[in-house]
N, C-alpha and C positions, 0 to 999 in steps of 0.2 A: 505492501499500500505507500501509497506516493504519497510524505509529510505534503501538507499547505507550502506554501512557497518554494518549495522543491521542484527544480524539471524531473522530467525523467529521463533518466539513460535511453540515447535511440539508438541501436543496433541495428544490422544490418542482417536480415534471414540469407541464408544463401540453401538451398540443396541441389541434389543430381534428379532431372527429369527424362525418360526413355522416348523413344520418337513415339510413342500412341499419347506422349501425357502431352508432348509438343504440339505434336496435331492436334490434342483435342482439344489446351488451351488458348488454336489460331497464332500462335510466337507467331512463323515465320508470313504472317499477313500485315503484323506491327513495322515500324521506320524502324532503318534500319540508321544507328551514327559508328565515323571510323574516328581514329583517331593516331597519330604520327606518338613516337617519345617523346614525352614532354612530363610537364607536372603544371597542376592550377588544382587554384582552391575553388571549391564548386559547394551547392548550398541549396536543398530539395525544398521548391515550396511545396510539389504535390511528392503525394507517394508515385514511385517510379518500378517498374515492373525493367526487368530485362534475363538476355541471356545471353552468351559469350559466344560467338561464332568463331573467335578464333584473337589470340591473343593474350597478355598477360599485363595484368596492372599491382599496383601495392595501391589502396586504400588504406588513410590514414581518419584515426574519428579518438575521441576523446577515450573512446576505448582500447585504444592500440592500433594493429596495424595489419590491414588482413591483405591477403594474397587473392586475385582475384584471375582465373583462369578459364580455357575452351569449356564449355559446356556446363557451365556454373549457371545456373539462375539464380537471382540476385533482386529480393526485395529492399530498396534503401526508402526508409521510412521517411515523413514529410516534416520539414524542420533538421534531419539530418545536416550536418556543418561539415566538410569533409577536407582531404588534401589530397588532387591524384591521381599519381607516379605510374605515366605507362611506360616500363620496364621492356615490352616489346608490340607495336605496333595492336591495335586493337580495334575490333570489331563484334556491334551485337546489338541485335532488335531489341527495341524500347517501347514503353508505354505507361503513359503515366493516369495513374486512379485516382 
């Protein structure tokens, strides 16, 4: 239970999906985003669901650093502030909820 005036910790959820689940969720109809190796700060004003098609990146949040890679399905919560370090050209399907 959150204490009044305390901000709940924003966490990135990650899971692995099989081909059937990818089709069921319609992921391949989502937008595509690509980025060369680089570093940048990002704030999520909406919840984002994404599926990493290729590449790797380290995402730094107040909880630490998380590596994301090909095959990861991620949910970035609304209100999350983070730093992206794209270590290998990345390509992902994405959808804001």
